[in-house]
DOBA-424882 format. One record per residue (C-alpha): x, y, z. Coordinates in steps of 0.05 Angstrom, whole numbers, m for minus. Layout:
{pt {X; Y; Z}};
...
END
This chain:
{pt {713; 282; 362}};
{pt {647; 260; 393}};
{pt {641; 185; 407}};
{pt {579; 144; 392}};
{pt {563; 140; 467}};
{pt {562; 216; 471}};
{pt {511; 224; 416}};
{pt {439; 239; 436}};
{pt {392; 180; 430}};
{pt {358; 209; 368}};
{pt {425; 211; 333}};
{pt {440; 140; 354}};
{pt {373; 118; 325}};
{pt {390; 153; 260}};
{pt {458; 118; 257}};
{pt {424; 51; 270}};
{pt {374; 64; 215}};
{pt {431; 80; 167}};
{pt {467; 16; 186}};
{pt {404; m26; 174}};
{pt {391; 10; 108}};
{pt {462; m4; 85}};
{pt {454; m77; 103}};
{pt {390; m80; 62}};
{pt {426; m52; 2}};
{pt {483; m100; 13}};
{pt {435; m159; 16}};
{pt {400; m137; m48}};
{pt {464; m128; m88}};
{pt {512; m181; m63}};
{pt {472; m234; m27}};
{pt {410; m239; m71}};
{pt {438; m294; m115}};
{pt {474; m331; m58}};
{pt {416; m341; m9}};
{pt {358; m388; m18}};
{pt {287; m359; m23}};
{pt {267; m375; 49}};
{pt {329; m344; 80}};
{pt {324; m283; 34}};
{pt {251; m275; 52}};
{pt {264; m275; 127}};
{pt {325; m231; 121}};
{pt {289; m179; 78}};
{pt {229; m175; 124}};
{pt {271; m173; 186}};
{pt {313; m117; 157}};
{pt {252; m78; 136}};
{pt {221; m85; 205}};
{pt {286; m63; 239}};
{pt {294; m5; 192}};
{pt {223; 19; 204}};
{pt {231; 12; 279}};
{pt {297; 50; 282}};
{pt {265; 107; 243}};
{pt {203; 105; 287}};
{pt {246; 108; 350}};
{pt {262; 181; 336}};
{pt {188; 197; 330}};
{pt {171; 156; 391}};
{pt {220; 195; 434}};
{pt {186; 259; 411}};
{pt {117; 230; 426}};
{pt {139; 210; 496}};
{pt {170; 277; 511}};
{pt {109; 314; 484}};
{pt {56; 273; 518}};
{pt {90; 250; 582}};
{pt {155; 287; 599}};
{pt {121; 355; 587}};
{pt {74; 342; 646}};
{pt {123; 311; 696}};
{pt {132; 377; 732}};
{pt {59; 392; 737}};
{pt {16; 377; 798}};
{pt {m17; 320; 761}};
{pt {48; 282; 754}};
{pt {41; 246; 821}};
{pt {m31; 223; 810}};
{pt {m54; 153; 794}};
{pt {m87; 177; 730}};
{pt {m20; 203; 704}};
{pt {12; 136; 718}};
{pt {m43; 102; 677}};
{pt {m31; 153; 622}};
{pt {44; 137; 621}};
{pt {28; 63; 616}};
{pt {m23; 77; 560}};
{pt {28; 118; 520}};
{pt {81; 64; 529}};
{pt {34; 9; 507}};
{pt {12; 51; 447}};
{pt {84; 61; 424}};
{pt {102; m12; 437}};
{pt {43; m37; 395}};
{pt {60; 11; 339}};
{pt {132; m14; 337}};
{pt {110; m87; 339}};
{pt {65; m80; 278}};
{pt {121; m93; 229}};
{pt {139; m159; 262}};
{pt {69; m188; 254}};
{pt {86; m206; 182}};
{pt {139; m253; 209}};
{pt {98; m287; 264}};
{pt {23; m271; 260}};
{pt {m7; m287; 192}};
{pt {m65; m335; 186}};
{pt {m132; m347; 152}};
{pt {m163; m291; 192}};
{pt {m127; m232; 226}};
{pt {m106; m238; 298}};
{pt {m133; m184; 345}};
{pt {m61; m166; 365}};
{pt {m44; m151; 292}};
{pt {m106; m107; 283}};
{pt {m89; m70; 348}};
{pt {m16; m62; 329}};
{pt {m30; m34; 260}};
{pt {m85; 11; 286}};
{pt {m34; 40; 334}};
{pt {14; 49; 276}};
{pt {m38; 89; 238}};
{pt {m52; 132; 299}};
{pt {23; 140; 309}};
{pt {31; 169; 239}};
{pt {m26; 218; 250}};
{pt {m1; 238; 319}};
{pt {69; 251; 294}};
{pt {41; 295; 239}};
{pt {m1; 337; 287}};
{pt {55; 344; 339}};
{pt {102; 368; 284}};
{pt {51; 414; 252}};
{pt {27; 445; 317}};
{pt {100; 452; 340}};
{pt {117; 488; 275}};
{pt {58; 534; 283}};
{pt {79; 549; 355}};
{pt {150; 565; 334}};
{pt {125; 609; 277}};
{pt {80; 647; 325}};
{pt {137; 658; 373}};
{pt {182; 683; 318}};
{pt {130; 730; 289}};
{pt {110; 756; 357}};
{pt {182; 766; 378}};
{pt {174; 721; 439}};
{pt {227; 669; 423}};
{pt {261; 676; 491}};
{pt {204; 698; 536}};
{pt {174; 652; 587}};
{pt {112; 658; 629}};
{pt {47; 622; 645}};
{pt {19; 635; 576}};
{pt {76; 598; 542}};
{pt {70; 540; 591}};
{pt {m4; 534; 577}};
{pt {8; 534; 502}};
{pt {62; 481; 510}};
{pt {13; 437; 547}};
{pt {m44; 451; 499}};
{pt {m4; 426; 438}};
{pt {0; 352; 458}};
{pt {m71; 351; 484}};
{pt {m98; 379; 419}};
{pt {m55; 332; 378}};
{pt {m80; 271; 418}};
{pt {m153; 292; 411}};
{pt {m146; 302; 336}};
{pt {m111; 235; 330}};
{pt {m165; 198; 368}};
{pt {m221; 229; 326}};
{pt {m187; 215; 259}};
{pt {m168; 145; 280}};
{pt {m240; 128; 295}};
{pt {m263; 159; 230}};
{pt {m209; 122; 192}};
{pt {m228; 55; 224}};
{pt {m301; 65; 208}};
{pt {m287; 84; 136}};
{pt {m242; 24; 124}};
{pt {m292; m24; 156}};
{pt {m343; m9; 103}};
{pt {m348; m53; 40}};
{pt {m310; m25; m19}};
{pt {m350; 23; m61}};
{pt {m366; 1; m132}};
{pt {m342; 55; m180}};
{pt {m368; 48; m251}};
{pt {m324; 82; m304}};
{pt {m335; 85; m380}};
{pt {m271; 88; m420}};
{pt {m267; 95; m496}};
{pt {m216; 46; m524}};
{pt {m187; 63; m592}};
{pt {m194; 6; m642}};
{pt {m238; m36; m597}};
{pt {m284; m77; m642}};
{pt {m356; m55; m643}};
{pt {m377; m126; m623}};
{pt {m340; m114; m557}};
{pt {m373; m48; m542}};
{pt {m396; m47; m468}};
{pt {m349; m103; m449}};
{pt {m344; m102; m373}};
{pt {m277; m108; m338}};
{pt {m275; m110; m262}};
{pt {m210; m84; m233}};
{pt {m183; m106; m165}};
{pt {m119; m82; m134}};
{pt {m81; m80; m68}};
{pt {m122; m130; m28}};
{pt {m61; m145; 17}};
{pt {m81; m211; 48}};
{pt {m39; m215; 111}};
{pt {m38; m191; 183}};
{pt {m102; m149; 178}};
{pt {m140; m176; 117}};
{pt {m165; m247; 116}};
{pt {m213; m296; 84}};
{pt {m277; m261; 107}};
{pt {m260; m196; 72}};
{pt {m237; m232; 9}};
{pt {m301; m272; 7}};
{pt {m340; m206; 11}};
{pt {m300; m178; m47}};
{pt {m312; m240; m89}};
{pt {m388; m236; m76}};
{pt {m389; m164; m98}};
{pt {m349; m179; m161}};
{pt {m395; m237; m180}};
{pt {m456; m192; m171}};
{pt {m427; m145; m224}};
{pt {m423; m203; m274}};
{pt {m359; m180; m308}};
{pt {m335; m207; m375}};
{pt {m263; m202; m350}};
{pt {m234; m195; m280}};
{pt {m163; m168; m269}};
{pt {m122; m165; m205}};
{pt {m65; m115; m213}};
{pt {m18; m135; m158}};
{pt {m8; m135; m82}};
{pt {m57; m191; m71}};
{pt {m18; m215; m11}};
{pt {37; m199; 39}};
{pt {50; m271; 59}};
{pt {74; m337; 31}};
{pt {24; m377; m10}};
{pt {28; m438; 36}};
{pt {15; m400; 100}};
{pt {m44; m361; 75}};
{pt {m74; m410; 26}};
{pt {m140; m420; 64}};
{pt {m153; m345; 60}};
{pt {m145; m346; m16}};
{pt {m197; m399; m30}};
{pt {m255; m351; m45}};
{pt {m218; m331; m109}};
{pt {m237; m399; m137}};
{pt {m308; m374; m142}};
{pt {m291; m320; m193}};
{pt {m322; m343; m259}};
{pt {m314; m287; m310}};
{pt {m330; m318; m378}};
{pt {m270; m286; m413}};
{pt {m222; m301; m357}};
{pt {m190; m275; m293}};
{pt {m119; m248; m297}};
{pt {m65; m227; m248}};
{pt {0; m188; m249}};
{pt {50; m181; m193}};
{pt {56; m121; m147}};
{pt {117; m101; m106}};
{pt {90; m139; m45}};
{pt {89; m205; m82}};
{pt {164; m198; m89}};
{pt {171; m181; m16}};
{pt {142; m250; m1}};
{pt {198; m281; m44}};
{pt {146; m334; m61}};
{pt {121; m312; m130}};
{pt {127; m380; m164}};
{pt {84; m413; m111}};
{pt {34; m356; m117}};
{pt {30; m367; m192}};
{pt {16; m441; m182}};
{pt {m36; m427; m129}};
{pt {m73; m377; m172}};
{pt {m72; m424; m231}};
{pt {m106; m476; m188}};
{pt {m163; m426; m179}};
{pt {m166; m415; m255}};
{pt {m133; m347; m249}};
{pt {m80; m335; m303}};
{pt {m17; m296; m283}};
{pt {9; m251; m339}};
{pt {84; m257; m328}};
{pt {108; m208; m381}};
{pt {59; m239; m430}};
{pt {m7; m227; m464}};
{pt {m71; m261; m483}};
{pt {m124; m247; m536}};
{pt {m191; m228; m507}};
{pt {m238; m253; m562}};
{pt {m307; m225; m573}};
{pt {m363; m274; m555}};
{pt {m398; m252; m619}};
{pt {m341; m259; m669}};
{pt {m276; m298; m663}};
{pt {m243; m249; m711}};
{pt {m254; m191; m662}};
{pt {m206; m186; m605}};
{pt {m160; m141; m565}};
{pt {m93; m154; m532}};
{pt {m91; m159; m456}};
{pt {m19; m156; m431}};
{pt {13; m156; m363}};
{pt {82; m138; m338}};
{pt {120; m158; m275}};
{pt {125; m104; m222}};
{pt {187; m60; m226}};
{pt {207; m79; m155}};
{pt {230; m146; m183}};
{pt {288; m109; m216}};
{pt {306; m73; m152}};
{pt {306; m138; m113}};
{pt {342; m175; m169}};
{pt {288; m228; m166}};
{pt {312; m282; m213}};
{pt {271; m292; m276}};
{pt {227; m231; m262}};
{pt {227; m158; m279}};
{pt {187; m111; m323}};
{pt {197; m131; m395}};
{pt {149; m92; m439}};
{pt {175; m119; m505}};
{pt {164; m190; m483}};
{pt {96; m173; m454}};
{pt {71; m140; m518}};
{pt {101; m190; m566}};
{pt {48; m201; m619}};
{pt {7; m141; m597}};
{pt {7; m95; m657}};
{pt {m25; m26; m662}};
{pt {m77; m56; m709}};
{pt {m114; m81; m648}};
{pt {m131; m47; m582}};
{pt {m80; m58; m527}};
{pt {m97; m60; m453}};
{pt {m38; m66; m405}};
{pt {m38; m87; m332}};
{pt {20; m54; m293}};
{pt {18; m49; m217}};
{pt {54; 17; m207}};
{pt {36; 82; m241}};
{pt {110; 96; m254}};
{pt {111; 31; m295}};
{pt {51; 58; m334}};
{pt {90; 121; m350}};
{pt {151; 81; m373}};
{pt {107; 36; m415}};
{pt {75; 95; m452}};
{pt {143; 125; m465}};
{pt {164; 61; m499}};
{pt {98; 42; m532}};
{pt {52; 103; m540}};
{pt {3; 60; m579}};
{pt {m22; 26; m515}};
{pt {m95; 46; m508}};
{pt {m109; 32; m435}};
{pt {m66; 18; m374}};
{pt {m96; m7; m309}};
{pt {m55; 4; m245}};
{pt {m60; 8; m170}};
{pt {m5; 15; m117}};
{pt {m21; 85; m91}};
{pt {m81; 66; m47}};
{pt {m103; 138; m59}};
{pt {m54; 152; m2}};
{pt {m96; 108; 44}};
{pt {m91; 153; 105}};
{pt {m78; 226; 119}};
{pt {m24; 253; 117}};
{pt {8; 200; 71}};
{pt {m39; 222; 15}};
{pt {6; 280; m2}};
{pt {68; 236; m8}};
{pt {32; 186; m52}};
{pt {8; 243; m97}};
{pt {78; 272; m105}};
{pt {114; 206; m116}};
{pt {69; 179; m171}};
{pt {58; 206; m242}};
{pt {m14; 183; m237}};
{pt {m46; 185; m168}};
{pt {m117; 157; m170}};
{pt {m174; 153; m219}};
{pt {m177; 163; m295}};
{pt {m125; 201; m335}};
{pt {m122; 215; m410}};
{pt {m53; 214; m441}};
{pt {m52; 240; m512}};
{pt {m111; 229; m558}};
{pt {m123; 154; m554}};
{pt {m93; 131; m488}};
{pt {m122; 126; m418}};
{pt {m93; 106; m351}};
{pt {m136; 84; m292}};
{pt {m106; 79; m223}};
{pt {m146; 41; m171}};
{pt {m145; 68; m99}};
{pt {m142; m5; m76}};
{pt {m195; m56; m59}};
{pt {m173; m63; 14}};
{pt {m114; m32; 51}};
{pt {m42; m47; 70}};
{pt {m33; m65; 143}};
{pt {m65; m5; 176}};
{pt {m141; m19; 178}};
{pt {m157; 54; 166}};
{pt {m173; 101; 108}};
{pt {m173; 176; 112}};
{pt {m181; 218; 50}};
{pt {m190; 155; 8}};
{pt {m240; 99; m2}};
{pt {m231; 26; m19}};
{pt {m258; 10; m88}};
{pt {m279; m45; m136}};
{pt {m276; m13; m205}};
{pt {m326; m32; m258}};
{pt {m296; m10; m324}};
{pt {m342; m8; m385}};
{pt {m301; m9; m449}};
{pt {m330; 33; m505}};
{pt {m313; 24; m578}};
{pt {m303; 88; m618}};
END
């Protein structure tokens, strides 16, 4: 029987990841009710950071072997430039690994440069791993098809060296493109949606949808102030924020949230939780902070949005807690559609705010009379190659979907980004939704 010491380092990393994952599950199931919020918050974030790093270790070993070890026997290995390259690769990997710990130590009103650098390296790391794996798979397929699986020679050595060089060049190009794309202001996307049973007096009612701003290590007050200015310029009747507003505790990041106090939609500004609000373990304080800015959280509840022209014309705007609250066993929270829609009959139009598209799917299975659901969460994948995973894991990916005859689902690609200050294959968006009466 092979001992743990005899295992290759990749296998040791996999075992460590399994141990951390088991401890996370143990904490969620047995310790959730026994620990206070602050301890639980730190434990959860520390476990998530350790889990991510143990998984990344396997990829980092592959990166090092592909970009450094491969060239150690070449004539360039003894040069000063190669020494600088080794240092650069080591620093790149160290920064990528440290990104997950910035949530614990480096959150303030504005992002720290270290956090931006660390998360940029994390984004580049994901892209580099993808290209190393893809080019390696192509190389193995070529060898197999050409019948050269065991043949050596200069040609094979050149191809082996070419693979990491090409992967690094592609990564650098896409990283720059992704950074430039994410640095642009969100695009304003105007969408007209017919809403069954919407009163004629509310035709052309304007709802501005925000989602996934992720105030934290790489998004701060300046960017939020820009978003608020753009929203105010649209002059919405209603503004809704469908989760993942922040990745930090309310007290720590309060100065960055202040621009939200300038939102002044005449029919109100509303908020529902996303999964990241529950990761902060500080939802109650977030609710109180948002209320101080005249933003109403919809905690499995609803409000009547009344027509400015007739008090007898209205529709039901409801919001549900994010489904992650159930997974985390967050006391007093969890998706409760019956409670959220209490008093919302099919005689009036129903608009539901639900952070995750899977929650939208569940809601329609239970209440097919919902007319419109506004969601976020997917970020449109945010960066290549994560787009494919986000597409496969969500019943609604991004944009407008019609479900049945009288129901629509709109999924925002996110108003900012999570952590990694990059976007590839997606664009940040402020959605201007024009409600049309039939």
